C-alpha positions in Angstrom: 171.9 -79.2 106.5 168.5 -77.8 105.5 170.3 -75.1 103.4 172.4 -77.8 101.7 169.2 -79.9 100.9 167.4 -76.8 99.6 170.4 -75.9 97.3 170.6 -79.5 96.1 166.9 -79.6 95.4 167.0 -76.3 93.5 170.0 -77.6 91.5 168.1 -80.8 90.6 165.0 -78.8 89.6 167.3 -76.5 87.5 168.8 -79.5 85.7 165.4 -81.0 85.0 164.1 -77.7 83.7 167.0 -77.1 81.4 166.9 -80.7 80.2 163.2 -80.3 79.4 163.9 -76.9 77.7 166.6 -78.6 75.5 164.1 -81.3 74.4 161.5 -78.6 73.6 164.0 -76.6 71.5 164.9 -79.8 69.6 161.2 -80.7 69.0 160.0 -77.2 68.2 161.4 -76.8 64.6 160.1 -80.1 63.2 156.8 -79.7 65.1 156.2 -76.2 63.8 157.3 -77.1 60.3 154.9 -80.1 60.1 152.1 -78.2 61.8 152.3 -75.6 59.0 152.7 -78.4 56.3 149.8 -80.5 57.5 147.5 -77.6 57.8 148.4 -76.5 54.3 147.6 -80.0 53.0 144.3 -79.9 54.9 143.5 -76.4 53.6 144.2 -77.3 49.9 142.2 -80.6 50.3 139.3 -78.6 51.7 139.5 -76.2 48.8 139.5 -79.1 46.3 136.5 -80.9 47.8 134.5 -77.8 48.7 133.1 -77.6 45.1 131.7 -81.1 45.6 130.0 -80.1 48.8 132.4 -82.2 50.9 133.4 -80.5 54.2 136.8 -81.6 55.5 137.8 -81.0 59.1 140.9 -82.0 60.9 142.8 -79.1 62.5 143.1 -81.0 65.8 144.3 -84.1 63.9 146.9 -82.1 62.0 148.1 -80.6 65.3 148.4 -84.0 67.0 150.2 -85.4 63.9 152.7 -82.5 64.0 153.4 -83.3 67.7 153.8 -86.9 66.8 156.3 -86.2 64.1 158.2 -83.8 66.4 158.4 -86.6 69.0 159.5 -89.1 66.3 162.3 -86.8 65.2 163.4 -86.3 68.8 163.6 -90.0 69.5 165.2 -90.9 66.1 167.9 -88.2 66.4 169.1 -89.8 69.6 170.0 -93.0 67.7 173.7 -93.3 66.8 173.3 -94.6 63.3 171.6 -91.4 62.3 175.0 -89.9 61.9 176.2 -92.7 59.6 176.3 -90.5 56.4 177.2 -87.2 57.9 180.5 -87.1 56.1 179.1 -88.2 52.8 177.7 -86.0 49.9 174.7 -84.1 51.1 172.2 -86.1 49.1 173.0 -89.3 51.2 172.2 -88.0 54.7 169.1 -86.2 53.3 167.7 -89.4 51.8 168.8 -91.6 54.6 167.4 -89.4 57.4 164.2 -88.7 55.5 163.7 -92.5 55.0 164.3 -93.2 58.7 162.0 -90.5 59.9 159.3 -91.7 57.4 159.7 -95.3 58.5 159.5 -94.3 62.2 156.2 -92.3 61.7 154.9 -95.2 59.5 155.4 -97.7 62.4 154.0 -95.3 65.0 150.9 -94.7 62.8 150.3 -98.5 62.5 150.8 -98.8 66.3 148.2 -96.1 66.7 145.8 -98.0 64.5 146.4 -101.1 66.6 145.7 -99.3 69.8 142.4 -98.0 68.4 141.5 -101.5 67.3 142.3 -103.0 70.7 140.2 -100.3 72.4 137.3 -101.0 70.1 137.4 -104.8 70.0 139.2 -105.7 73.2 141.7 -108.0 71.5 144.7 -108.0 69.2 143.4 -111.0 67.2 141.9 -110.0 63.9 143.9 -106.9 63.5 145.7 -108.1 60.4 142.5 -109.1 58.6 141.1 -105.7 59.6 144.1 -103.9 58.0 143.6 -105.8 54.8 139.8 -105.5 54.5 138.6 -102.4 56.4 141.6 -100.1 57.0 141.6 -96.9 54.9 144.9 -97.5 53.0 144.2 -94.8 50.5 144.1 -92.1 53.1 147.0 -93.7 55.0 149.2 -93.8 52.0 148.1 -90.3 50.9 149.4 -89.0 54.2 152.6 -91.0 54.0 153.5 -89.7 50.5 153.1 -86.1 51.8 155.1 -87.0 54.9 158.0 -88.2 52.7 157.9 -84.9 50.7 157.8 -82.8 53.8 160.6 -84.9 55.4 162.8 -84.4 52.3 162.2 -80.6 52.5 162.7 -80.4 56.3 165.9 -82.5 56.3 167.3 -80.6 53.3 166.8 -77.3 55.2 168.2 -78.8 58.4 171.3 -80.2 56.7 172.0 -76.9 54.9 171.6 -75.0 58.2 174.2 -77.4 59.7 176.5 -77.0 56.7 176.5 -73.2 56.7 176.4 -72.9 60.5 173.4 -72.9 62.8 171.3 -69.8 62.2 173.1 -68.8 59.0 170.1 -69.7 56.8 167.8 -67.6 59.0 170.2 -64.7 58.7 170.3 -65.1 54.9 166.6 -65.3 54.5 165.4 -62.7 57.1 168.2 -60.3 58.0 170.3 -59.6 54.9 169.2 -57.2 52.3 168.6 -59.3 49.2 169.8 -56.7 46.6 172.9 -55.6 48.5 174.1 -59.0 49.5 173.3 -61.2 46.5 177.0 -61.3 45.4 178.1 -61.5 49.0 176.0 -64.6 49.7 177.3 -66.3 46.5 180.9 -65.4 47.5 180.4 -66.8 51.0 179.1 -70.1 49.7 182.0 -70.4 47.3 184.4 -69.6 50.1 182.9 -72.3 52.3 183.2 -74.8 49.4 186.8 -73.7 48.9 187.5 -74.1 52.6 186.0 -77.6 52.5 188.3 -78.6 49.6 191.3 -77.1 51.4 190.7 -79.0 54.6 190.2 -82.2 52.6 193.5 -81.8 50.7 195.7 -80.7 53.6 196.3 -81.7 57.2 196.0 -79.4 60.1 199.8 -79.3 60.5 200.2 -78.1 56.9 197.6 -75.4 57.2 199.1 -74.3 60.6 202.7 -73.9 59.2 203.3 -70.1 58.5 204.5 -69.5 55.0 203.1 -72.6 53.4 200.7 -72.3 50.5 197.9 -74.0 52.5 198.4 -71.6 55.4 198.2 -68.6 53.2 195.1 -69.8 51.4 193.5 -70.5 54.8 194.2 -67.0 56.1 192.8 -65.5 52.8 189.6 -67.5 53.1 189.1 -66.6 56.8 189.8 -62.9 56.1 187.1 -62.9 53.4 184.6 -64.8 55.5 185.1 -62.4 58.3 184.1 -59.4 56.1 180.7 -58.0 56.8 178.0 -58.3 54.1 178.4 -55.6 51.5 182.0 -54.7 52.5 184.9 -55.2 50.2 187.3 -58.1 50.8 190.4 -57.3 52.8 193.7 -57.0 51.0 
C-alpha cells in the first residue's frame, strides 16, 4: 500500500514538474525576446539623454516587463480565438495576434497602475481623474508603441517558424553555411510554397493515387525536400 502511494505521489510530482516545464518553455521565447528588446530601448534612450545630463535607470523594470509580457503571451495563447486566422494569409494572423497581445498588455499595465493607486490612496475612487490629470501618458504610450513594434516582429518570427517547421528558422540562421546553401534555402522555400498550392488544389485521395499527376508531383517535391543542404536533387 505504501509502495503504491509512493509511486502515485512520484507520478503526480512528475506530471506537475513536466507541466511546469512546458509552461516555462512556452514563456521563455517571448520573455527572452522582450527582455533583449526592452533593454535595447532602455540603452538607446540612455544614450540619447546622456548628453543632456539625464541618467536613465530601469534594468529591473525592463526585466519585470519582459516577464509580464511572457505571462501575457502564455495566457493569451490558451484562448481559442487566437487560432481564428491560422488558415488565412500570413499578414492576418500576424496583425491579429500582435493586436491581441498588445491589448492584453495594455489592460495589464492599466491594472498595475490601478493597484499602485489603491496602495497609495487606499481607495479606487478618484482613479479616473488621476489617469487624466497626473498619469504619465507620454511615457505609457511611448512604451506601448514600442511594444506594438516588438510584438509585430516577434509574431512574424513565430509564424514563419511555424510555417517552415519548428526549429527550421534556427537551423537556417545558425547551422547552415550561408554561401553554400543560399540557393538551397531559396529552393526549399519555393518547394514549400509549391507543396502548399498542391495540397490546396488536390484532395488527399488524388495525391495518394499512384500514377496520377498530383501523386507524381507530390513525390517529386518530397524527394527534393529530403535532399541535404548543398546536395543535388534526386532524379
